[in-house]
N, C-alpha and C positions, 0 to 999 in steps of 0.2 A: 844680127838673128836676137831677137828678142826671151827674155828668160822667160821658161814654163814655168806661174801660175803655182804649180805644185809641187816644183821639183827642188832648185834652191834660190828662192826669193823669199825676202824678207819674212814673208807672214806668209804662212800656206793656206791654203784653200780644206784641205782638207782635215784642217786642225781648229774647222766651226763646228760648233753646236747643231747638228742637225733640227732646222724648224718644225716644230710637233704642235704647233700652234699655242700653248699656254708662255714657251718659253721669246718671243716674237723679240719683246724691246732685249736680248741676252746675243739672241741670232741677229738684228737688222744692226748692234753694239758690230758684232765679230765681223760680223761681211764690212761694212763700214774701213774698217783698223783692217782687214787684208787690201781690201780695194784698192784703201790711201796707203800704206805701203810698197804696194806696187804698181802705186801710178795709173792706177785702170779708173780715178773717183772723180774723173775732169766729165761723165755724162752725169752727175750725178749732181757736182756741181754747175753747171751750162747748161743753158740752153742749144738745143742743138742751131747752128749757125744758120743764119740768115742769107738765102743766096744774091747776089747782088743784083743791081737792077741794070743791064746791058747801054752802054751809049752814057751811063752816065758820072761824070768826073772822077776821071780819076781808075777808070772801070779794069782794067790790067791789071792794076796793083792791089783794089778790090777784091779780084778773085784770083790771083795769089794766095793775096793773105786768108780769100773764106776754103781753098785748096786746103792749104795746109790744118786750118784749125778743122774741115769736115773729117779728115781725113784722123786725126785726133782723135775727136768726136766717138764716130764709127766705130773705132775700136777700142774706146771707154768702155761703151753705149753695148758692144758685143758681148765683150771680157766679162760685163757687171752681170749682165741678163747669162748668159750661160752658168756666172761663180753662183751666184742665186738660185737660181734652179735647182741645180745640181746638188743645193745643199736644202735642201726641203725633204721631208719625209713623204716616199711615198706612198703610204697614208689621206695625203692631203695636196698633193698634187696637182690630180688633177681635177681639183674644187677653184683654184687660184687662176687670178683674172688674166687674160690674152692682152697683153699691152707690148707693145714699138719697142720702149724707152723704159732704159733701166730705171730712170727719174719718177714716170708714171708708174709703172711696175712695182717700186718697192711705196709708194702714196698710196695706192691700191692696198698693198699689202698690210698699211695699217689701219687703216679704215678696217681694214675687215677681224682683222687683231688688236683694234686697241680695250676691248677687256681684259687681253691678257697681262697690262698696264700693274692692273690691284691684284694677282697673284701675280708675279712681280716683287711686287711693293712686300707681299707679306714673306717672301722667301730674302726679302734686303731686308724688313725687320728682324727675322729670328736671326738672317748673322750680324744684324748691328747690335743686338740683348747677347747675343754669344759669349759665357763665362771663360777665361781664363785660367789656366793653370799653372806655375809656375815649370818648366821648359828651356825658361834658356829666350827664347824667340818672343818673346816680349812685344819686342817693334812688328814682328810680322801681325803678331794681334794685332796690335794698332793701328798698322799699315789695312787690314782687313774691316773693323770698323768703318776708318773713313772712309777705306773705298764703299761700304754698303750704303753709309750717310752720303757722299756727292752723289751717287745712282738714286736714291730719294729725292737728294733735291732737284736734277733733271724730271725728277715725274712729278714736280712742285708740291714738295712735299715739303709745309714751311717746316724749317728746323734752324736750330742757333750754332755759332759753333760754342756759344756758353754749356748748351743741353752738348754735342759733343762729348767737350771735356768731361760732365758730370758723368755722362753713362759710359765714358774708359774708365774711369777711377771706380766705378758700381762694378764694374768688368771683373775687378782684378781678387784674387781672392783674402788669405781673412792676413798672412804675414804680410800684408799693406797696408796693415790698419793703422797704425801709427804714421805714416806717411799720408794718409789721406787726412787722419785728426791735422798733422800737422796743419798742412796744404792749406785745410778749410779753416785754422787761425789766420790765418794771411791777411790782409786788406788788398792786399792786387793780387789781378788774374792774369797768371801765366798766361801766354799763349801755344796755343797746341802745339808748333813746333817745341818749346823749354818746357813744357809739360811733359813729352815724348823722352829727352834727351836725359831730364829725374827721373823717370817711371824704369827708365832705362837702369840706370846707375843701379838704381834699388835695388831692381832683383838681383845685381848684379855682388850687391854686399848681404841681401837674403842668401844667395849662392854661397858667398864667401862663407859665412854664418856655421853656413849648413853644415859643409865639406866642413870646417875646425872642429863645430861637434862630435860630429862623425870621428876624424883622426885622435880627438881627444878620448869618447867611447872606446876606440879600438885601445890606446895607450893604457886604458888601465886596464882592460882585459890581457893585458902582456905583462902586468906587472901579477901577476897571478898563477901561480905552475897548478896543475891536473888537478890536486885535491880540493884547490878553491881560497887557499893560504897564504898571502902575501909573500914575495921573495922577500928573500932581506939586503 
């Protein structure tokens, strides 16, 4: 008995953000991930199997192979259509295309909502240009920026890794100013992986420095009595 998609499967269909129109790229990505993780994306990757012609050489073997593929394709197509239709907002569901295959349905949906790419690109640019405040999670911040950068490239926005490095550096607060000056004075350019590692190290240094400062301030205060005079 197969595992229900909405229970203990690797990726639950109820985590997919409902399609409202402007979020089509994000919805499509989540649907494809859900179907792929649950091994129900076969009908999206493969065309419907063609029935072998009776009487051809090796017909029995071809028919056996066809039956296996057809069973797999039908199941995948059925589940894919169910998941896609179940994750569409009721406000727009009635205006959607009537298609028999999941692949045709998704293609038609993409045609209808292709303009939403522009809205999605604006959202991604906003995430790309977000500023960072030191909180010990600079790695997560960099991953968010890189994720937005990668998705923008998939929308055919012309961006380079050199630009990504500049964007990441510019997103860092003033505490990183000396780090940026040092980097800009170098002749060589660091790859993104090395840049990330060095930024993480720099944040750790900055946070240790802040803790040391707080400790020393607290120690100095404890050296005075309640009247404000230094203790002997």
